[in-house]
Backbone bond lengths (Angstrom), bond angles and torsions (degrees), N, CA, C in turn:
res aa  C-N    CA-C-N  psi(-1)  N-CA   C-N-CA  omega(-1)  CA-C   N-CA-C  phi
1 X - - - 1.328 - - 1.597 109.58 -
2 X 1.203 119.26 -33.61 1.556 126.50 -170.73 1.561 97.88 -72.04
3 X 1.370 123.67 -36.53 1.410 127.18 179.43 1.539 110.81 -66.73
4 X 1.190 119.66 -31.53 1.519 124.19 -172.72 1.576 118.21 -102.99
5 X 1.296 115.01 0.20 1.554 117.79 -171.75 1.521 106.59 -132.78
6 X 1.246 111.97 174.95 1.547 125.94 -179.63 1.549 109.39 -129.04
7 X 1.328 108.29 166.37 1.381 116.43 166.24 1.575 113.44 67.01
8 X 1.364 113.65 -141.89 1.409 126.55 179.56 1.526 111.29 -58.24
9 X 1.353 116.75 -42.20 1.330 121.27 175.79 1.558 119.30 -58.44
10 X 1.271 107.04 -39.22 1.516 119.26 175.94 1.384 111.38 -64.67
11 X 1.370 122.86 -47.32 1.410 131.89 -178.68 1.576 107.32 -61.93
12 X 1.322 124.42 -50.02 1.311 130.16 171.97 1.580 114.71 -51.42
13 X 1.401 115.07 -42.85 1.279 120.10 -175.57 1.527 107.90 -68.15
14 X 1.365 117.17 -45.09 1.421 124.01 177.97 1.612 110.35 -52.31
15 X 1.285 112.22 -51.22 1.453 119.46 -177.28 1.606 111.28 -61.61
16 X 1.334 115.48 -41.70 1.443 123.11 175.94 1.477 110.21 -56.76
17 X 1.333 119.92 -50.02 1.449 132.57 177.40 1.524 109.75 -52.85
18 X 1.340 109.30 -55.70 1.479 112.10 -175.92 1.620 113.77 -63.80
19 X 1.389 115.20 -27.62 1.464 116.35 175.50 1.414 110.93 -69.88
20 X 1.280 120.71 -31.44 1.470 124.19 177.45 1.537 112.01 -71.20
21 X 1.380 110.23 -36.68 1.481 113.83 179.38 1.463 110.12 -71.47
22 X 1.346 117.83 -31.22 1.447 122.18 -175.79 1.546 104.44 -62.50
23 X 1.276 120.38 -43.02 1.518 124.97 -174.15 1.679 102.88 -64.13
24 X 1.242 119.96 -46.09 1.485 121.76 175.02 1.551 114.88 -58.95
25 X 1.264 111.95 -43.70 1.499 123.85 -179.94 1.512 106.08 -53.35
26 X 1.296 116.58 -62.75 1.443 124.04 173.15 1.388 121.49 -54.50
27 X 1.342 120.81 -26.15 1.486 121.09 178.82 1.486 111.06 -86.23
28 X 1.339 115.99 -19.97 1.489 115.34 -178.24 1.478 114.53 -84.75
29 X 1.345 109.75 116.07 1.535 114.18 -169.44 1.681 107.43 -113.38
30 X 1.330 116.40 -29.39 1.346 116.42 178.12 1.583 121.02 -99.20
31 X 1.283 119.87 -161.80 1.441 121.98 174.16 1.473 111.69 -68.11
32 X 1.368 116.61 -34.13 1.598 119.48 173.72 1.521 99.53 -132.35
33 X 1.401 109.20 174.24 1.567 113.17 -179.82 1.583 110.57 -64.05
34 X 1.382 116.42 -23.90 1.425 124.37 -174.80 1.486 112.79 -91.74
35 X 1.402 116.17 0.47 1.501 124.13 -176.82 1.479 110.43 108.22
36 X 1.337 121.86 -107.63 1.429 121.84 -171.61 1.576 108.74 -107.83
37 X 1.404 116.72 4.17 1.468 115.70 -177.98 1.475 100.71 -137.01
38 X 1.427 114.87 161.14 1.371 127.68 174.89 1.456 110.23 -63.59
39 X 1.335 122.61 135.18 1.315 124.75 174.93 1.610 108.60 -127.71
40 X 1.290 113.66 -168.81 1.502 120.31 179.81 1.544 111.35 -67.33
41 X 1.234 121.02 -37.38 1.442 123.81 -179.66 1.574 106.36 -67.64
42 X 1.278 121.10 -39.41 1.489 120.81 178.97 1.541 107.18 -67.54
43 X 1.203 125.56 -29.40 1.407 123.97 -179.01 1.559 107.96 -80.79
44 X 1.290 121.15 -36.24 1.384 125.96 174.04 1.449 112.75 -64.99
45 X 1.260 116.89 -40.00 1.467 120.35 -175.88 1.673 112.97 -90.17
46 X 1.276 113.30 9.74 1.603 115.12 -179.08 1.400 111.31 -59.17
47 X 1.408 122.00 -8.35 1.509 121.82 176.97 1.503 111.59 -62.44
48 X 1.373 115.08 -31.61 1.591 124.01 -174.73 1.500 102.84 -67.61
49 X 1.331 119.70 -45.49 1.401 124.95 -170.30 1.514 114.82 -74.50
50 X 1.219 117.53 -26.38 1.470 123.07 -169.26 1.514 116.97 -130.19
51 X 1.380 110.52 -62.54 1.344 119.65 -174.02 1.638 114.94 -67.84
52 X 1.296 114.11 -48.22 1.291 119.72 178.49 1.438 127.58 -50.43
53 X 1.361 111.63 -45.93 1.489 119.15 171.68 1.560 112.45 -65.00
54 X 1.243 119.37 -39.10 1.451 122.38 179.99 1.463 112.59 -73.58
55 X 1.283 119.67 -36.78 1.516 122.38 171.18 1.517 111.68 -61.96
56 X 1.420 112.40 -42.38 1.376 119.41 -177.38 1.639 113.48 -64.03
57 X 1.303 111.29 -38.77 1.435 116.03 177.67 1.486 109.06 -73.34
58 X 1.216 123.73 -31.63 1.446 124.67 179.17 1.577 108.50 -71.52
59 X 1.297 119.37 -29.22 1.578 120.83 -179.48 1.545 107.38 -98.76
60 X 1.282 119.45 -0.27 1.426 115.82 -176.37 1.570 114.96 66.64
61 X 1.330 116.45 38.34 1.422 123.76 176.92 1.540 117.01 -129.80
62 X 1.187 115.70 162.53 1.592 115.23 -175.63 1.471 104.24 -133.63
63 X 1.389 122.89 88.38 1.341 121.86 -178.06 1.518 110.44 -88.40
64 X 1.295 116.02 -29.22 1.545 127.48 -168.42 1.490 102.72 -99.38
65 X 1.268 130.67 88.92 1.368 129.50 178.54 1.450 108.07 -98.57
66 X 1.252 122.28 121.15 1.546 119.74 -173.22 1.509 112.29 -68.39
67 X 1.260 120.75 -22.83 1.471 126.04 179.50 1.581 106.80 -73.45
68 X 1.320 117.89 -36.01 1.437 123.13 176.49 1.509 117.10 -70.65
69 X 1.353 113.03 -33.81 1.407 124.81 -173.98 1.519 111.86 -125.79
70 X 1.312 122.38 65.38 1.476 124.79 -174.41 1.559 112.17 -56.41
71 X 1.349 115.82 -44.50 1.444 117.00 -173.21 1.591 110.05 -69.57
72 X 1.328 113.03 -43.39 1.565 114.29 173.14 1.505 113.90 -61.68
73 X 1.308 113.59 -30.42 1.554 116.49 -177.76 1.556 110.39 -67.94
74 X 1.411 110.39 -43.59 1.528 116.80 175.97 1.491 110.96 -64.98
75 X 1.338 115.93 -40.87 1.454 124.01 -179.96 1.532 107.71 -54.26
76 X 1.356 111.41 -50.50 1.537 122.45 -174.58 1.534 107.87 -59.13
77 X 1.363 118.89 -44.85 1.370 120.80 178.00 1.534 118.66 -59.71
78 X 1.347 109.80 -44.63 1.553 120.00 175.96 1.554 110.42 -66.05
79 X 1.302 114.32 -44.16 1.479 117.40 -178.38 1.536 121.50 -60.71
80 X 1.298 106.73 -43.71 1.474 121.97 177.02 1.562 114.84 -69.29
81 X 1.495 111.83 -19.08 1.508 112.78 -179.60 1.517 105.89 -86.18
82 X 1.262 125.70 -17.23 1.561 124.18 -178.57 1.504 106.17 -67.50
83 X 1.336 106.13 124.07 1.481 120.73 174.09 1.479 119.14 -38.25
84 X 1.362 115.23 -58.29 1.487 114.21 176.53 1.383 116.48 -60.40
85 X 1.337 120.91 -32.24 1.460 121.37 177.05 1.510 113.41 -66.26
86 X 1.416 110.23 -43.00 1.545 109.95 177.37 1.404 111.87 -63.93
87 X 1.488 124.08 -27.99 1.324 117.32 -172.63 1.663 110.74 -78.89
88 X 1.198 112.84 -19.72 1.626 114.51 -178.41 1.572 115.58 -94.73
89 X 1.371 114.20 -10.33 1.421 112.61 177.00 1.497 113.82 -88.46
90 X 1.362 118.43 135.86 1.460 118.28 177.57 1.461 111.85 -71.93
91 X 1.403 113.67 164.08 1.499 121.49 -178.76 1.586 111.78 -57.41
92 X 1.442 118.18 129.03 1.464 112.82 -179.41 1.446 120.10 -54.74
93 X 1.512 109.66 -37.35 1.443 108.38 -175.20 1.478 117.91 -65.02
94 X 1.286 117.28 -35.79 1.483 126.86 174.39 1.506 112.12 -63.94
95 X 1.355 116.95 -43.44 1.387 124.97 -175.41 1.639 102.40 -68.59
96 X 1.283 118.44 -44.87 1.414 121.18 -175.53 1.663 110.09 -57.66
97 X 1.245 110.69 -49.15 1.465 120.89 176.86 1.520 108.10 -52.84
98 X 1.162 120.16 -51.52 1.472 123.59 177.78 1.525 112.50 -56.09
99 X 1.308 111.11 -57.69 1.552 113.00 177.37 1.517 116.95 -59.30
100 X 1.415 113.53 -33.35 1.509 115.13 -177.93 1.541 104.31 -66.46
101 X 1.308 115.48 -48.87 1.586 118.34 -178.94 1.513 114.32 -56.96
102 X 1.308 113.74 -42.53 1.422 116.47 178.33 1.564 112.61 -68.99
103 X 1.256 121.07 -35.71 1.414 128.47 178.29 1.578 109.47 -62.53
104 X 1.343 113.85 -49.72 1.381 113.43 175.15 1.495 117.68 -65.52
105 X 1.299 117.52 -33.93 1.376 126.72 169.78 1.588 110.22 -51.14
106 X 1.312 111.07 -57.99 1.502 120.07 -176.30 1.532 110.25 -54.02
107 X 1.419 117.33 -38.23 1.345 122.63 -168.64 1.607 111.13 -96.62
108 X 1.392 110.93 -3.55 1.507 115.88 176.21 1.487 106.78 82.13
109 X 1.203 128.86 12.59 1.536 124.86 173.26 1.546 112.50 -71.03
110 X 1.297 115.86 146.46 1.452 118.65 179.79 1.520 105.80 -85.51
111 X 1.367 110.05 149.50 1.468 117.43 175.46 1.628 109.97 -56.68
112 X 1.358 113.28 126.37 1.438 115.79 179.56 1.467 112.39 -72.94
113 X 1.395 122.80 -14.88 1.407 119.57 -172.96 1.561 111.74 -88.83
114 X 1.341 116.41 6.40 1.462 119.67 -179.93 1.447 114.18 -110.80
């Protein structure tokens, strides 16, 4: 919601997302959610490690603050270092361009390159 809205609605969406992230941060005790190896929850939660920061940058928001979520931040670093994970993620710069264009389209912003 924070990606698609503005004003008070955006601020509420950011706080709601951070409350959800807080629950995951508190639940994370090991290197990965499964302990020392990647498990299903790590795969499901990969949005925090890769997608969420890119979407946040495209929308000009910061939902995932490493200081607020130290366990998730450490997990993100470890998860994105795994070779098979690096192989399947698209390049950040290309992904950012796509999300930025989509964000501008949703909010009705004109293309700044024209």
